[in-house]
N, CA, C and O of each residue as an XYZ file, in Angstrom:
876
protein
N     -17.119    -13.707     13.985
C     -15.978    -12.968     14.679
C     -14.948    -12.250     13.824
O     -14.167    -13.095     13.387
N     -14.677    -11.187     13.466
C     -13.924    -10.348     12.980
C     -12.684    -10.938     13.015
O     -12.535    -11.765     13.914
N     -11.430    -10.670     12.027
C     -10.488    -10.813     12.092
C      -9.687    -10.067     12.678
O     -10.079     -8.900     12.697
N      -8.534    -10.277     13.265
C      -7.638     -9.327     13.902
C      -6.301     -9.397     13.151
O      -5.969    -10.438     12.583
N      -5.570     -8.353     13.143
C      -4.329     -7.987     12.895
C      -3.072     -8.826     13.816
O      -3.226     -9.085     15.010
N      -2.182     -9.087     13.262
C      -1.037     -9.796     14.282
C      -0.124     -8.276     14.334
O       0.154     -7.498     13.422
N       0.124     -8.247     15.476
C       0.823     -6.976     15.992
C       2.526     -7.396     15.678
O       3.184     -6.424     15.306
N       3.142     -8.446     15.763
C       4.503     -8.872     15.066
C       4.552     -9.077     13.738
O       3.597     -9.039     12.962
N       5.905     -9.338     13.438
C       5.816     -9.807     12.202
C       6.042    -11.110     11.907
O       7.126    -11.563     11.539
N       4.851    -11.834     12.090
C       4.267    -13.254     11.686
C       5.036    -13.837     10.661
O       5.850    -14.760     10.706
N       4.498    -12.894      9.401
C       5.044    -13.403      8.348
C       6.721    -13.498      8.083
O       7.213    -14.393      7.395
N       7.425    -12.556      8.664
C       9.018    -13.182      8.648
C       9.197    -14.107      9.417
O      10.080    -14.815      8.932
N       8.768    -14.597     10.576
C       8.952    -15.537     11.398
C       8.861    -16.773     10.596
O       9.853    -17.501     10.621
N       7.703    -17.189      9.791
C       7.154    -17.993      8.963
C       8.017    -18.280      7.974
O       8.255    -19.462      7.724
N       8.594    -17.309      7.288
C       9.484    -17.271      6.153
C      11.266    -17.791      6.523
O      12.105    -18.380      5.841
N      11.278    -17.274      7.819
C      12.685    -17.307      7.971
C      12.695    -19.069      8.609
O      13.738    -19.723      8.603
N      11.765    -19.467      8.970
C      11.603    -20.812      9.186
C      11.466    -21.510      8.129
O      11.838    -22.673      8.283
N      11.018    -21.218      6.962
C      11.288    -22.276      6.163
C      12.331    -22.033      5.333
O      12.471    -22.789      4.372
N      13.246    -20.962      5.528
C      14.397    -20.543      4.743
C      15.355    -21.568      5.823
O      16.258    -22.254      5.344
N      15.126    -21.582      6.953
C      16.087    -22.620      7.726
C      15.723    -24.059      7.409
O      16.649    -24.868      7.476
N      14.744    -24.421      7.137
C      14.055    -25.885      6.715
C      13.503    -26.050      5.321
O      12.382    -26.445      5.000
N      14.638    -25.623      4.457
C      14.096    -25.499      2.937
C      13.510    -27.446      2.506
O      14.183    -28.463      2.678
N      12.175    -27.341      1.975
C      11.992    -28.655      1.499
C      11.873    -29.806      2.411
O      12.002    -31.016      2.225
N      11.618    -29.166      3.348
C      11.649    -30.624      4.797
C      10.067    -30.416      5.393
O       9.565    -31.435      5.865
N       9.329    -29.306      5.407
C       8.329    -29.295      6.118
C       7.037    -28.811      5.205
O       7.172    -27.941      4.345
N       5.905    -29.388      5.445
C       4.864    -29.046      4.699
C       3.853    -27.954      5.480
O       4.403    -27.309      6.373
N       2.719    -27.738      5.285
C       1.913    -26.392      5.677
C       1.511    -26.972      7.656
O       1.619    -26.241      8.640
N       1.102    -28.329      7.646
C       0.867    -29.102      8.934
C       2.051    -29.138      9.860
O       1.939    -28.701     11.005
N       3.087    -29.598      9.453
C       4.696    -29.738     10.081
C       4.854    -28.481     10.645
O       5.004    -28.343     11.859
N       4.829    -27.345      9.689
C       5.605    -26.082     10.163
C       4.763    -25.557     11.222
O       5.113    -25.165     12.335
N       3.508    -25.610     10.673
C       2.522    -25.128     11.940
C       2.879    -25.698     13.344
O       3.097    -24.959     14.305
N       2.928    -27.129     13.409
C       3.233    -27.690     14.576
C       4.548    -27.518     15.139
O       4.808    -27.858     16.293
N       5.613    -26.854     14.138
C       6.940    -26.407     14.786
C       6.723    -25.275     15.304
O       7.251    -25.078     16.398
N       5.934    -24.240     14.733
C       5.963    -23.051     15.189
C       5.167    -22.827     16.480
O       5.385    -22.061     17.420
N       4.232    -23.668     16.273
C       3.329    -23.727     17.914
C       4.062    -24.567     19.218
O       3.672    -24.546     20.386
N       5.170    -25.269     18.701
C       6.390    -25.773     19.617
C       5.408    -27.239     20.269
O       5.277    -27.565     21.449
N       4.917    -27.809     19.225
C       3.934    -29.082     19.525
C       5.166    -30.401     19.875
O       6.212    -30.564     19.247
N       4.839    -30.958     20.660
C       6.041    -32.198     21.024
C       5.470    -33.372     20.258
O       5.639    -34.485     20.757
N       4.644    -33.245     18.808
C       4.356    -34.334     18.007
C       5.568    -35.222     18.019
O       6.650    -34.860     18.483
N       5.333    -36.426     17.475
C       6.244    -37.458     17.065
C       6.770    -37.297     15.912
O       7.910    -37.691     15.669
N       5.951    -36.644     14.965
C       6.533    -36.241     13.692
C       7.846    -35.439     13.668
O       8.833    -35.523     12.937
N       7.499    -34.521     14.847
C       8.427    -33.415     14.875
C       9.838    -33.865     15.307
O      10.894    -33.557     14.755
N       9.654    -34.723     16.493
C      10.637    -35.340     17.346
C      11.531    -36.202     16.460
O      12.747    -36.024     16.379
N      10.783    -37.254     15.726
C      11.589    -37.947     14.949
C      12.777    -37.269     13.899
O      13.968    -37.564     13.792
N      12.073    -36.384     13.271
C      12.859    -35.450     12.500
C      13.646    -34.487     13.334
O      14.204    -33.544     12.774
N      13.720    -34.625     14.416
C      14.570    -33.559     15.223
C      14.281    -32.125     15.233
O      14.915    -31.274     15.858
N      13.211    -31.927     14.440
C      12.644    -30.410     14.176
C      12.152    -29.575     15.428
O      11.837    -28.386     15.373
N      12.127    -30.500     16.759
C      11.892    -29.847     17.940
C      13.284    -29.227     18.405
O      13.426    -28.596     19.453
N      14.316    -29.499     17.460
C      15.235    -28.745     18.202
C      15.752    -27.526     17.292
O      16.834    -26.952     17.409
N      14.767    -27.267     16.384
C      15.013    -25.952     15.509
C      14.628    -24.779     16.749
O      13.926    -24.735     17.760
N      15.646    -23.790     15.912
C      15.478    -22.360     16.588
C      14.249    -21.716     16.484
O      14.086    -20.667     17.108
N      13.260    -22.226     15.717
C      11.834    -21.391     15.397
C      10.803    -22.553     16.467
O       9.612    -22.301     16.651
N      11.267    -23.411     16.897
C      10.267    -24.492     17.660
C       9.771    -23.718     18.506
O      10.562    -23.377     19.385
N       8.398    -23.168     18.594
C       7.558    -22.564     19.445
C       7.733    -21.090     19.172
O       7.598    -20.236     20.048
N       8.014    -20.853     18.020
C       8.388    -19.336     17.691
C       6.877    -18.280     17.854
O       6.753    -17.064     18.007
N       5.904    -19.371     17.740
C       4.302    -18.723     17.596
C       3.518    -19.519     18.362
O       2.400    -19.889     18.004
N       4.120    -19.861     19.580
C       3.563    -20.652     20.639
C       2.198    -20.122     20.825
O       1.239    -20.894     20.830
N       2.023    -18.578     21.011
C       0.949    -18.103     21.294
C      -0.430    -18.091     20.514
O      -1.387    -17.562     21.079
N      -0.578    -18.579     19.389
C      -1.465    -18.725     18.506
C      -1.530    -20.626     17.975
O      -0.603    -21.395     17.719
N      -2.752    -20.802     17.978
C      -3.314    -22.056     17.977
C      -2.538    -22.597     16.507
O      -2.241    -21.690     15.731
N      -2.224    -23.898     16.119
C      -1.827    -24.462     15.201
C      -2.612    -23.910     14.036
O      -2.031    -23.296     13.141
N      -4.197    -24.156     14.017
C      -4.841    -23.822     12.917
C      -4.600    -22.306     12.390
O      -4.389    -21.985     11.221
N      -4.677    -21.468     13.490
C      -4.351    -20.142     13.281
C      -2.446    -19.771     12.444
O      -2.110    -18.933     11.607
N      -1.923    -20.458     12.919
C      -0.504    -20.588     12.283
C      -0.574    -21.147     10.894
O       0.205    -20.618     10.102
N      -1.411    -22.190     10.385
C      -1.584    -22.935      9.272
C      -1.967    -21.752      8.228
O      -1.527    -21.549      7.096
N      -2.883    -21.076      8.943
C      -3.479    -20.191      7.969
C      -2.497    -18.874      7.894
O      -2.793    -18.135      6.955
N      -1.519    -18.484      8.599
C      -0.585    -17.393      8.273
C       0.135    -18.128      7.186
O       0.375    -17.596      6.101
N       0.506    -19.453      7.509
C       1.133    -20.137      6.195
C       0.807    -19.962      5.018
O       1.510    -19.564      4.090
N      -0.641    -20.354      5.022
C      -1.330    -20.358      3.619
C      -1.370    -19.288      3.015
O      -1.237    -19.415      1.798
N      -1.577    -17.687      3.595
C      -1.514    -16.737      3.479
C      -0.197    -16.315      2.733
O      -0.327    -15.768      1.638
N       1.092    -16.532      3.254
C       2.448    -16.531      2.568
C       2.403    -16.990      1.319
O       3.029    -16.426      0.422
N       1.519    -18.269      1.070
C       1.638    -18.960     -0.219
C       0.885    -17.864     -0.978
O       1.491    -17.176     -1.799
N      -0.415    -17.680     -0.731
C      -0.887    -16.907     -1.554
C      -0.731    -15.537     -2.094
O      -1.306    -15.017     -3.050
N       0.116    -15.083     -1.331
C       1.015    -13.881     -1.334
C       2.108    -14.042     -2.461
O       2.502    -13.134     -3.193
N       2.459    -15.140     -2.472
C       3.843    -15.702     -3.495
C       5.188    -15.366     -2.594
O       6.260    -15.116     -3.146
N       5.026    -15.383     -1.057
C       6.234    -15.773     -0.645
C       6.946    -16.996     -0.307
O       8.082    -17.146      0.145
N       5.945    -17.935     -0.653
C       6.347    -19.223     -0.391
C       5.591    -20.291     -1.475
O       4.639    -19.819     -2.097
N       5.869    -21.349     -1.669
C       5.699    -22.274     -2.736
C       5.841    -23.614     -2.458
O       6.790    -23.930     -1.740
N       5.106    -24.471     -2.870
C       5.114    -25.749     -2.543
C       6.044    -26.751     -3.499
O       6.135    -26.344     -4.658
N       6.689    -27.888     -3.232
C       7.144    -28.628     -4.229
C       6.914    -30.048     -3.774
O       6.931    -30.339     -2.578
N       6.728    -30.805     -4.593
C       6.361    -32.207     -4.299
C       7.562    -33.132     -4.748
O       7.798    -33.545     -5.884
N       8.237    -33.348     -3.620
C       9.665    -34.076     -3.451
C       9.682    -35.668     -4.215
O      10.626    -36.295     -4.696
N       8.234    -36.009     -4.098
C       8.262    -37.670     -4.973
C       8.871    -38.965     -4.135
O       8.904    -40.151     -4.464
N       9.333    -38.319     -2.955
C      10.244    -39.245     -2.151
C       9.509    -39.451     -0.672
O       8.936    -38.430     -0.292
N       9.446    -40.296     -0.001
C       8.826    -40.711      1.348
C       9.610    -40.252      2.463
O       9.112    -40.169      3.586
N      10.998    -39.900      2.186
C      11.779    -39.051      3.568
C      11.099    -37.681      4.278
O      11.308    -37.337      5.441
N      10.188    -36.940      3.257
C       9.472    -36.022      3.846
C       8.331    -36.156      3.371
O       8.160    -36.676      2.268
N       7.445    -35.756      4.046
C       6.156    -35.304      3.450
C       6.072    -34.536      2.413
O       6.895    -33.664      2.137
N       4.822    -34.875      1.606
C       4.803    -33.883      0.642
C       3.453    -33.547      0.175
O       2.587    -34.421      0.208
N       3.134    -32.149     -0.338
C       4.174    -31.229     -0.786
C       4.949    -30.413      0.240
O       4.290    -30.127      1.240
N       6.400    -29.911      0.202
C       6.954    -29.331      0.933
C       7.047    -27.604      0.747
O       6.647    -27.044     -0.273
N       7.495    -27.062      1.623
C       7.448    -25.748      1.694
C       9.040    -25.406      0.971
O      10.074    -26.023      1.230
N       8.899    -24.299      0.046
C      10.243    -23.516     -0.087
C      10.012    -21.842     -0.176
O       8.905    -21.333     -0.349
N      11.121    -21.179     -0.043
C      10.966    -19.694     -0.326
C      10.962    -19.331     -1.553
O      11.553    -19.992     -2.406
N      10.351    -18.314     -1.811
C      10.200    -18.006     -3.479
C      11.244    -16.694     -3.407
O      11.647    -16.145     -2.382
N      11.555    -16.365     -4.756
C      12.367    -15.375     -4.846
C      11.874    -14.223     -4.283
O      12.678    -13.441     -3.776
N      10.355    -13.903     -4.277
C       9.700    -12.621     -3.754
C       9.955    -12.923     -2.001
O      10.271    -11.994     -1.258
N       9.809    -14.024     -1.606
C      10.123    -13.978     -0.201
C      11.438    -13.889      0.235
O      11.709    -13.340      1.302
N      12.458    -14.480     -0.641
C      13.736    -14.256     -0.282
C      14.030    -12.216     -0.143
O      14.754    -11.597      0.637
N      13.083    -11.691     -1.294
C      13.490    -10.100     -1.249
C      12.850     -9.592     -0.144
O      13.323     -8.677      0.530
N      11.739    -10.165      0.092
C      11.045     -9.381      1.426
C      11.760     -9.479      2.845
O      11.647     -8.648      3.747
N      12.571    -10.733      2.882
C      13.337    -11.077      3.904
C      14.615    -10.147      3.939
O      15.137    -10.010      5.045
N      15.232     -9.433      2.767
C      16.135     -8.623      2.761
C      15.804     -7.218      2.860
O      16.515     -6.321      2.407
N      14.502     -7.020      3.578
C      13.639     -5.769      3.061
C      13.319     -5.616      4.943
O      13.382     -6.554      5.737
N      12.956     -4.065      5.304
C      12.522     -3.827      6.691
C      10.861     -3.922      6.651
O      10.197     -3.807      7.681
N      10.350     -4.113      5.525
C       9.066     -4.026      5.456
C       8.154     -5.203      6.255
O       8.332     -6.415      6.141
N       7.308     -4.656      6.950
C       6.354     -5.801      7.685
C       5.117     -5.998      6.619
O       4.598     -5.116      5.934
N       4.806     -7.316      6.662
C       3.735     -7.645      6.099
C       2.545     -8.472      6.911
O       2.559     -9.664      7.218
N       1.473     -7.450      7.176
C       0.574     -7.810      8.296
C      -0.295     -9.352      7.803
O      -0.659     -9.520      6.639
N      -0.465    -10.094      8.594
C      -1.050    -11.087      8.116
C      -2.670    -11.094      8.931
O      -2.827    -10.580     10.038
N      -3.548    -11.623      8.323
C      -5.018    -11.549      9.281
C      -4.802    -13.032     10.350
O      -4.252    -14.085     10.028
N      -5.321    -12.739     11.442
C      -5.505    -13.987     12.180
C      -6.686    -14.607     12.090
O      -7.569    -14.169     12.827
N      -6.989    -15.659     11.272
C      -7.907    -16.450     10.925
C      -8.106    -17.760     11.451
O      -7.245    -18.607     11.214
N      -9.084    -18.052     12.113
C      -9.229    -19.222     12.971
C      -9.890    -20.248     12.461
O      -9.827    -21.377     12.946
N     -10.530    -19.961     11.510
C     -11.208    -21.132     10.372
C     -11.100    -20.497      8.821
O     -10.872    -19.319      8.544
N     -11.298    -21.459      8.012
C     -11.263    -21.092      6.520
C     -12.379    -20.266      6.313
O     -12.373    -19.306      5.542
N     -13.541    -20.702      7.135
C     -15.047    -20.017      6.852
C     -14.661    -18.617      7.190
O     -15.023    -17.773      6.371
N     -14.052    -18.237      8.146
C     -13.629    -17.216      8.860
C     -13.037    -16.192      7.980
O     -13.128    -14.996      8.259
N     -12.303    -16.719      6.697
C     -11.655    -16.044      5.860
C     -12.442    -15.254      4.810
O     -11.917    -14.490      4.000
N     -14.028    -15.567      4.922
C     -14.570    -15.252      3.744
C     -15.354    -14.360      4.318
O     -16.386    -14.115      3.695
N     -15.174    -13.747      5.397
C     -15.938    -12.714      5.809
C     -15.566    -11.434      5.616
O     -14.372    -11.147      5.709
N     -16.494    -10.488      5.324
C     -16.055     -8.842      5.049
C     -15.714     -8.251      6.357
O     -16.540     -7.892      7.197
N     -14.733     -8.195      6.438
C     -14.073     -7.200      7.707
C     -13.899     -5.990      7.548
O     -14.205     -5.530      6.448
N     -13.299     -4.988      8.695
C     -13.415     -3.717      8.976
C     -12.093     -3.114      8.178
O     -12.004     -1.962      7.754
N     -11.086     -4.152      8.068
C      -9.671     -4.084      7.334
C     -10.054     -3.963      5.528
O      -9.700     -3.063      4.766
N     -10.735     -4.976      5.266
C     -11.122     -5.183      3.833
C     -12.068     -4.371      3.250
O     -12.114     -4.189      2.033
N     -13.056     -3.719      4.280
C     -14.068     -2.740      3.734
C     -13.240     -1.398      3.533
O     -13.358     -0.631      2.577
N     -12.434     -1.269      4.544
C     -11.371      0.082      4.324
C     -10.612     -0.141      3.453
O     -10.579      0.812      2.674
N     -10.022     -0.864      3.201
C      -9.229     -1.242      1.746
C      -9.922     -0.952      0.384
O      -9.506     -0.210     -0.505
N     -11.151     -1.744      0.403
C     -12.084     -1.389     -0.665
C     -12.516      0.289     -0.898
O     -12.775      0.786     -1.994
N     -12.520      0.836      0.105
C     -12.888      2.111      0.142
C     -12.055      3.046     -0.333
O     -12.219      3.890     -1.214
N     -10.810      2.707      0.603
C      -9.633      3.841     -0.252
C      -9.300      3.621     -1.558
O      -9.230      4.622     -2.271
N      -9.019      2.274     -2.170
C      -8.915      2.009     -3.470
C      -9.904      2.725     -4.477
O      -9.464      2.853     -5.620
N     -11.121      3.189     -4.236
C     -12.016      3.563     -5.074
C     -11.751      5.202     -5.288
O     -11.834      5.834     -6.341
N     -11.358      5.755     -3.766
C     -10.839      7.225     -3.728
C      -9.456      7.531     -4.170
O      -9.145      8.545     -4.796
N      -8.758      6.717     -3.853
C      -7.406      7.128     -4.055
C      -6.807      6.492     -5.277
O      -5.893      7.142     -5.784
N      -7.089      5.496     -5.785
C      -7.089      4.980     -7.453
C      -6.300      4.083     -7.467
O      -6.418      3.249     -8.365
N      -5.210      3.940     -6.467
C      -3.981      2.770     -6.986
C      -3.738      2.377     -5.337
O      -3.791      3.132     -4.367
N      -3.472      1.022     -5.383
C      -2.873      0.271     -4.454
C      -1.765      0.842     -3.575
O      -1.835      0.902     -2.347
N      -0.636      1.295     -4.384
C       0.270      1.914     -3.717
C       0.272      3.259     -2.772
O       0.992      3.564     -1.821
N      -0.858      3.965     -3.435
C      -1.633      5.301     -2.396
C      -1.970      4.637     -0.807
O      -1.579      5.047      0.286
N      -2.742      3.598     -1.102
C      -3.490      2.848     -0.261
C      -2.342      2.677      0.940
O      -2.430      3.115      2.087
N      -1.327      1.974      0.402
C      -0.459      1.224      1.491
C       0.021      2.530      2.017
O      -0.202      2.668      3.220
N       0.630      3.539      1.426
C       1.162      4.873      1.984
C       0.096      5.404      2.952
O       0.468      5.518      4.120
N      -0.898      5.675      2.725
C      -2.197      6.155      3.653
C      -2.206      5.271      4.884
O      -2.216      5.766      6.011
N      -2.204      3.956      4.670
C      -2.448      3.164      5.991
C      -1.167      2.775      6.414
O      -1.167      2.173      7.488
N       0.018      2.958      5.834
C       0.845      2.506      6.489
C       1.198      0.752      6.289
O       1.849      0.106      7.110
N       0.686      0.265      5.188
C       0.722     -1.192      5.181
C       1.981     -1.609      3.827
O       2.553     -0.754      3.151
N       2.120     -2.669      3.736
C       2.885     -3.302      2.636
C       1.869     -3.316      1.443
O       0.670     -3.534      1.622
N       2.316     -3.118      0.449
C       1.517     -3.527     -0.670
C       0.950     -4.784     -0.944
O      -0.070     -5.019     -1.592
N       1.697     -5.552     -0.397
C       1.182     -7.316     -0.228
C      -0.124     -7.398      0.511
O      -1.143     -8.020      0.213
N       0.112     -6.705      1.443
C      -1.251     -6.782      2.260
C      -2.376     -6.051      1.778
O      -3.529     -6.448      1.948
N      -2.070     -4.958      1.160
C      -3.294     -4.030      0.868
C      -4.278     -4.852     -0.419
O      -5.500     -4.773     -0.548
N      -3.231     -5.697     -1.346
C      -3.483     -6.331     -2.114
C      -4.284     -7.768     -1.448
O      -5.304     -8.032     -2.084
N      -4.079     -8.462     -0.612
C      -4.597     -9.190      0.473
C      -5.730     -9.130      0.438
O      -6.517     -9.938     -0.056
N      -5.988     -7.891      1.107
C      -7.392     -7.081      1.678
C      -8.149     -7.025      0.335
O      -9.276     -7.509      0.434
N      -7.821     -6.540     -0.960
C      -8.592     -6.133     -2.049
C      -9.152     -7.784     -2.346
O     -10.331     -8.136     -2.316
N      -8.000     -8.633     -2.625
C      -8.520     -9.844     -3.298
C      -9.506    -10.462     -2.382
O     -10.319    -11.138     -3.011
N      -9.677    -10.453     -1.259
C     -10.742    -10.633     -0.382
C     -12.009     -9.937     -0.662
O     -13.110    -10.485     -0.717
N     -11.733     -8.517     -0.858
C     -13.084     -7.895     -1.089
C     -13.666     -8.094     -2.389
O     -14.843     -7.862     -2.664
N     -12.653     -8.600     -3.299
C     -13.331     -9.062     -4.482
C     -14.268    -10.099     -4.823
O     -15.314    -10.237     -5.457
N     -13.329    -10.874     -4.031
C     -14.122    -12.596     -3.840
C     -15.448    -12.518     -3.062
O     -16.369    -13.327     -3.167
N     -15.416    -11.275     -2.151
C     -16.760    -11.099     -1.399
C     -17.795    -10.348     -2.291
O     -18.994    -10.558     -2.108
N     -17.431     -9.603     -3.114
C     -18.272     -9.002     -3.865
C     -18.325     -7.273     -3.379
O     -19.213     -6.505     -3.748
N     -17.301     -6.936     -2.584
C     -17.466     -5.894     -2.054
C     -16.596     -4.794     -2.786
O     -16.407     -3.642     -2.395
N     -16.108     -5.393     -3.927
C     -15.449     -4.432     -4.831
C     -15.391     -4.973     -6.250
O     -15.704     -6.161     -6.328
N     -15.055     -4.363     -7.415
C     -15.025     -4.654     -8.636
C     -13.718     -4.872     -9.078
O     -12.958     -4.014     -8.631
N     -13.107     -5.804     -9.878
C     -11.796     -6.095    -10.130
C     -11.376     -5.062    -10.799
O     -10.203     -4.775    -10.557
N     -12.019     -4.266    -11.705
C     -11.817     -3.136    -12.583
C     -11.045     -2.141    -11.629
O     -10.060     -1.474    -11.943
N     -11.833     -2.176    -10.109
C     -11.051     -1.058     -9.346
C      -9.657     -1.438     -9.037
O      -8.934     -0.548     -8.587
N      -9.273     -2.361     -9.170
C      -7.862     -2.632     -8.820
C      -6.964     -3.074     -9.806
O      -5.747     -2.973     -9.645
N      -7.455     -3.539    -10.777
C      -6.266     -4.268    -11.912
C      -6.880     -3.433    -13.258
O      -8.059     -3.123    -13.425
N      -5.706     -3.150    -14.200
C      -6.264     -2.593    -15.266
C      -6.979     -3.646    -16.388
O      -6.883     -4.871    -16.306
N      -7.572     -3.065    -17.243
C      -8.282     -4.468    -18.356
C      -7.027     -4.709    -19.086
O      -6.952     -5.808    -19.636
N      -6.029     -3.914    -19.205
C      -4.807     -4.639    -20.062
C      -4.261     -5.969    -19.278
O      -4.176     -7.064    -19.833
N      -3.870     -5.705    -17.790
C      -3.460     -6.449    -16.801
C      -4.245     -7.922    -16.950
O      -3.894     -9.036    -17.338
N      -5.427     -7.378    -16.466
C      -6.514     -8.422    -16.381
C      -6.545     -9.604    -17.694
O      -6.660    -10.816    -17.511
N      -6.424     -8.985    -18.931
C      -6.504     -9.989    -19.931
C      -5.056    -10.775    -20.210
O      -4.965    -11.867    -20.771
N      -4.129    -10.111    -19.782
C      -2.610    -10.915    -19.730
C      -2.837    -11.956    -18.695
O      -2.388    -13.082    -18.911
N      -3.516    -11.698    -17.538
C      -3.287    -12.954    -16.872
C      -4.611    -13.729    -17.058
O      -4.448    -14.873    -16.634
N      -5.633    -13.571    -17.446
C      -6.827    -14.485    -17.790
C      -6.307    -15.230    -19.208
O      -7.031    -16.172    -19.530
N      -5.433    -15.026    -19.903
C      -4.880    -15.567    -20.793
C      -4.145    -16.860    -20.572
O      -3.957    -17.764    -21.386
N      -3.667    -16.757    -18.993
C      -2.553    -18.036    -19.108
C      -3.339    -18.682    -17.932
O      -3.039    -19.869    -17.797
N      -4.381    -18.170    -16.929
C      -5.030    -19.256    -16.181
C      -5.433    -20.264    -16.594
O      -6.027    -20.325    -17.670
N      -5.222    -21.221    -15.893
C      -6.005    -22.675    -16.128
C      -7.049    -22.991    -15.270
O      -7.790    -23.952    -15.479
N      -7.161    -22.224    -14.288
C      -8.308    -22.475    -13.048
C      -8.041    -21.862    -12.096
O      -6.884    -21.669    -11.724
N      -9.329    -21.325    -11.369
C      -9.318    -20.385    -10.152
C      -8.624    -20.914     -8.657
O      -8.566    -20.157     -7.687
N      -8.203    -22.068     -8.632
C      -7.628    -22.563     -7.622
C      -6.471    -22.889     -8.015
O      -6.133    -23.974     -7.544
N      -5.374    -22.204     -8.975
C      -4.176    -22.340     -9.308
C      -3.613    -21.500     -8.177
O      -4.212    -20.672     -7.492
N      -2.161    -21.932     -8.108
C      -1.249    -21.287     -7.127
C      -0.940    -19.805     -7.976
O      -1.017    -19.623     -9.191
N      -0.550    -18.782     -6.858
C      -0.112    -17.614     -7.730
C       1.150    -17.953     -8.268
O       1.126    -17.518     -9.420
N       2.221    -18.485     -8.061
C       3.670    -18.610     -8.143
C       3.126    -19.364     -9.585
O       3.263    -18.536    -10.486
N       2.676    -20.377    -10.008
C       2.292    -21.186    -11.130
C       2.233    -20.067    -12.530
O       2.897    -19.968    -13.562
N       0.976    -19.258    -11.892
C       0.743    -18.460    -13.078
C       1.637    -17.352    -13.269
O       2.129    -17.091    -14.366
N       1.849    -16.719    -12.260
C       3.306    -15.978    -12.247
C       4.450    -16.210    -13.213
O       5.046    -15.323    -13.825
N       4.694    -17.576    -13.278
C       5.808    -17.934    -14.042
C       5.600    -17.835    -15.542
O       6.488    -17.931    -16.389
N       4.158    -17.608    -15.781
C       3.830    -17.517    -17.029
C       3.595    -16.489    -17.562
O       3.077    -16.411    -18.675
N       3.937    -15.519    -16.857
C       3.653    -13.853    -17.250
C       4.989    -12.995    -17.308
O       6.072    -13.505    -17.023
N       4.866    -11.747    -17.668
C       6.015    -10.862    -17.653
C       6.310    -10.522    -16.036
O       5.482    -10.746    -15.153
N       7.342    -10.069    -15.857
C       7.789     -9.460    -14.842
C       6.996     -8.243    -14.075
O       6.824     -8.094    -12.865
N       6.645     -7.566    -14.977
C       6.147     -6.308    -14.951
C       4.808     -6.350    -13.993
O       4.432     -5.523    -13.163
N       4.252     -7.533    -14.373
C       2.851     -8.217    -13.576
C       2.938     -8.603    -12.131
O       3.760     -9.504    -11.963
N       2.346     -8.202    -11.044
C       2.719     -8.254     -9.622
C       1.733     -9.654     -9.208
O       0.821    -10.033     -9.943
N       2.081    -10.309     -7.949
C       1.563    -11.284     -7.571
C       0.157    -10.523     -7.085
O      -0.915    -11.077     -7.328
N       0.179     -9.675     -6.628
C      -1.114     -9.419     -5.907
C      -2.136     -8.909     -6.924
O      -3.340     -8.876     -6.670
N      -1.488     -8.425     -8.343
C      -2.829     -8.715     -9.585
C      -3.303     -9.945     -9.680
O      -4.479    -10.304     -9.735
N      -2.252    -10.627     -9.700
C      -2.594    -11.960    -10.162
C      -3.559    -12.891     -8.950
O      -4.323    -13.778     -9.333
N      -3.392    -12.538     -7.439
C      -4.199    -12.922     -6.613
C      -5.567    -12.518     -6.804
O      -6.518    -13.256     -6.544
N      -5.716    -10.846     -7.450
C      -6.978    -10.201     -7.407
C      -7.789    -10.932     -8.499
O      -9.007    -11.073     -8.390
N      -6.982    -11.462     -9.713
C      -7.608    -11.501    -10.545
C      -8.244    -13.416    -10.236
O      -9.267    -13.797    -10.806
N      -7.782    -13.963     -9.695
C      -8.027    -15.440     -9.247
C      -9.191    -15.505     -8.460
O     -10.073    -16.362     -8.401
N      -9.014    -14.325     -7.799
C     -10.291    -14.124     -6.658
C     -11.961    -13.833     -7.201
O     -13.048    -14.286     -6.843
N     -11.489    -12.753     -8.337
C     -12.380    -12.682     -9.280
C     -13.110    -14.044     -9.834
O     -14.241    -14.447     -9.559
N     -12.237    -14.567    -10.600
C     -12.503    -16.150    -10.817
C     -13.363    -17.076     -9.957
O     -14.415    -17.608    -10.310
N     -12.769    -17.182     -8.805
C     -13.505    -17.729     -7.551
C     -15.036    -17.165     -7.351
O     -16.043    -17.814     -7.067
N     -14.871    -15.493     -7.631
C     -16.221    -15.043     -7.463
C     -17.460    -15.727     -8.350
O     -18.526    -16.121     -7.877
N     -17.162    -15.759     -9.394
C     -18.037    -15.952    -10.390
C     -18.522    -17.549    -10.205
O     -19.603    -17.965    -10.623
N     -17.674    -18.246     -9.606
C     -18.337    -19.560     -9.079
C     -19.266    -19.795     -8.191
O     -19.994    -20.781     -8.076
N     -19.185    -18.511     -7.355
C     -20.207    -18.596     -5.888
C     -21.741    -18.592     -6.538
O     -22.725    -18.643     -5.800
């Protein structure tokens, strides 16, 4: 089944929920909270009283969990190991990139992914992004053409790179590739961790694409 695009600003709902509950919920707990689950783990911590409780009730908890993972992958969220038992760890926090996004009117479209396996399928959105980048030459131009956030385009292109639909060279310059590769410790590293070791001029999206290329080479 092909991925669908969410019509509303799901990304913003996820980020606002984390902003209200910083370092209180992990991926699973936040997914249950946004689903509106009556799970004891939420009730015991009174998270069922959150104004975001049931905010995405029309999606399954699995789909919501994949929304959250996409926000992590795009660098809007990060996880922190609290090292204490009061909250399950790791817990979610809003990154500076996430805070900046909330201050803007920009809408970041996330894919409706029903399973991790579905995330590895070549969809029309990914195919179109890969086609356009070859013709237009820059992510910014693709974003303008499609009316999408730059981070959304990078998300599509990174999956296209991992699936072999496009080469990394079509998306990220050789110079930037070398800078990123020099600090990467493994293909499963979090984008934020890599970003912290690089100049501010290098974007989360570029890092996302280089990490996708590393994973592609392992397939």
